[in-house]
C-alpha positions as a Markdown table, in Angstrom:
| # | Residue | x | y | z |
|---|---|---|---|---|
| 1 | Met | 6.8 | -20.9 | -11.3 |
| 2 | Leu | 6.4 | -21.4 | -7.5 |
| 3 | Ala | 9.6 | -19.5 | -6.9 |
| 4 | Ala | 8.2 | -16.5 | -8.8 |
| 5 | Val | 5.0 | -16.6 | -6.8 |
| 6 | Ile | 6.8 | -16.7 | -3.4 |
| 7 | Ala | 9.2 | -14.0 | -4.4 |
| 8 | Gly | 6.4 | -11.8 | -5.9 |
| 9 | Phe | 4.6 | -12.2 | -2.5 |
| 10 | Gly | 7.8 | -11.0 | -0.9 |
| 11 | Val | 7.9 | -8.0 | -3.1 |
| 12 | Ala | 4.3 | -7.1 | -2.4 |
| 13 | Met | 4.9 | -7.4 | 1.3 |
| 14 | Ile | 7.9 | -5.0 | 1.1 |
| 15 | Leu | 5.8 | -2.5 | -0.9 |
| 16 | Leu | 3.1 | -2.7 | 1.8 |
| 17 | Ala | 5.8 | -2.1 | 4.4 |
| 18 | Gly | 6.9 | 1.0 | 2.6 |
| 19 | Ala | 3.4 | 2.2 | 2.2 |
| 20 | Gly | 2.9 | 1.7 | 6.0 |
| 21 | Leu | 5.9 | 3.8 | 6.7 |
| 22 | Leu | 4.6 | 6.6 | 4.6 |
| 23 | Arg | 0.9 | 6.4 | 5.6 |
| 24 | Leu | 0.9 | 5.5 | 9.3 |
| 25 | Pro | 0.6 | 8.4 | 11.8 |
| 26 | Asp | 3.2 | 7.7 | 14.6 |
| 27 | Val | 6.6 | 5.9 | 15.1 |
| 28 | Tyr | 5.0 | 2.9 | 16.9 |
| 29 | Gln | 2.7 | 2.1 | 14.0 |
| 30 | Arg | 5.4 | 2.6 | 11.6 |
| 31 | Gly | 7.7 | 0.3 | 13.4 |
| 32 | His | 5.0 | -2.3 | 13.4 |
| 33 | Ala | 4.7 | -2.1 | 9.6 |
| 34 | Ala | 8.3 | -2.2 | 9.0 |
| 35 | Gly | 8.9 | -4.9 | 11.5 |
| 36 | Lys | 6.1 | -7.3 | 10.4 |
| 37 | Ala | 5.8 | -6.8 | 6.7 |
| 38 | Ala | 9.3 | -6.3 | 5.8 |
| 39 | Thr | 10.4 | -9.4 | 7.7 |
| 40 | Leu | 7.9 | -11.5 | 5.9 |
| 41 | Gly | 8.7 | -9.8 | 2.6 |
| 42 | Val | 12.5 | -10.4 | 2.8 |
| 43 | Cys | 12.1 | -13.9 | 4.0 |
| 44 | Ser | 9.7 | -14.7 | 1.2 |
| 45 | Ile | 12.1 | -13.3 | -1.3 |
| 46 | Leu | 15.0 | -15.5 | 0.2 |
| 47 | Leu | 12.8 | -18.6 | 0.0 |
| 48 | Gly | 11.8 | -17.8 | -3.5 |
| 49 | Val | 15.4 | -17.6 | -4.5 |
| 50 | Ala | 16.1 | -20.9 | -2.8 |
| 51 | Phe | 13.3 | -22.5 | -4.7 |
| 52 | Ala | 14.7 | -21.0 | -7.9 |
| 53 | Leu | 18.1 | -22.3 | -7.4 |
| 54 | Gly | 17.1 | -25.6 | -5.9 |
| 55 | Glu | 20.6 | -26.5 | -4.5 |
| 56 | Pro | 21.1 | -27.7 | -1.0 |
| 57 | Gly | 23.6 | -24.9 | -0.3 |
| 58 | Ala | 21.1 | -22.2 | -1.4 |
| 59 | Trp | 18.5 | -23.8 | 0.9 |
| 60 | Ala | 20.9 | -23.8 | 3.8 |
| 61 | Arg | 21.9 | -20.2 | 3.3 |
| 62 | Ala | 18.3 | -19.0 | 2.9 |
| 63 | Gly | 17.2 | -21.0 | 6.0 |
| 64 | Leu | 20.0 | -19.4 | 8.2 |
| 65 | Ala | 19.2 | -15.9 | 6.7 |
| 66 | Val | 15.5 | -16.4 | 7.5 |
| 67 | Ala | 16.2 | -17.6 | 11.0 |
| 68 | Phe | 18.6 | -14.6 | 11.6 |
| 69 | Leu | 16.0 | -12.2 | 10.3 |
| 70 | Phe | 13.1 | -13.6 | 12.3 |
| 71 | Leu | 15.2 | -13.3 | 15.4 |
| 72 | Thr | 16.6 | -9.9 | 14.9 |
| 73 | Ile | 14.1 | -7.7 | 13.0 |
| 74 | Pro | 11.3 | -7.9 | 15.6 |
| 75 | Val | 13.6 | -7.4 | 18.5 |
| 76 | Gly | 15.1 | -4.3 | 16.8 |
| 77 | Ala | 11.6 | -2.9 | 16.1 |
| 78 | Gln | 10.5 | -3.5 | 19.6 |
| 79 | Leu | 13.7 | -1.8 | 21.1 |
| 80 | Ile | 13.1 | 1.2 | 18.7 |
| 81 | Ala | 9.6 | 1.6 | 19.9 |
| 82 | Arg | 10.6 | 1.4 | 23.5 |
| 83 | Ala | 13.3 | 4.0 | 22.9 |
| 84 | Ala | 10.8 | 6.3 | 21.3 |
| 85 | Leu | 8.4 | 5.8 | 24.3 |
| 86 | Arg | 11.1 | 6.7 | 26.8 |
| 87 | Asn | 12.2 | 9.7 | 24.8 |
| 88 | Gly | 8.6 | 11.0 | 24.7 |
| 89 | Ala | 7.5 | 10.3 | 21.2 |
| 90 | Pro | 3.8 | 11.0 | 21.2 |
| 91 | Pro | 1.5 | 8.2 | 20.1 |
| 92 | Gln | -1.5 | 8.8 | 17.9 |
| 93 | Pro | -4.3 | 10.5 | 20.0 |
| 94 | Gly | -6.7 | 8.1 | 21.4 |
| 95 | Thr | -4.1 | 5.4 | 21.9 |
| 96 | Arg | -4.5 | 3.4 | 25.1 |
| 97 | Arg | -1.3 | 3.3 | 27.2 |
| 98 | Asp | -0.2 | 0.2 | 29.0 |
| 99 | Ala | 1.2 | 1.0 | 32.5 |
| 100 | Arg | 3.3 | -2.0 | 32.6 |
| 101 | Leu | 5.2 | -0.8 | 29.6 |
| 102 | Cys | 5.5 | 2.8 | 30.9 |
| 103 | Glu | 6.9 | 2.1 | 34.4 |
| 104 | Asp | 9.3 | 5.0 | 34.3 |
| 105 | Asp | 7.1 | 7.2 | 32.2 |
| 106 | Pro | 5.5 | 10.0 | 34.5 |
| 107 | Glu | 2.4 | 10.4 | 32.3 |
| 108 | Ser | 1.1 | 7.0 | 32.8 |
């Protein structure tokens, strides 16, 4: 029962990430939706599967996969956002720009 609840939460988070990718207006907000919600969703599904299997090997694999995902997905999302900024992808109108992040951007 607990495994199904955790995995169901993960599926819901992945669906929210997909909705965010479709509904949000610019690449920066879409990257935020994909990076945060998808990470939490996939990790929840992995932990739900580990609960369902209940074996120490499944817990070890799920733990390693969760650690890897928490280390790589946010870094990848941040690098994609930085590349978009450097290549001139326009943010949503009204977005406040941080001069520390735009050191080599002539508009800031």
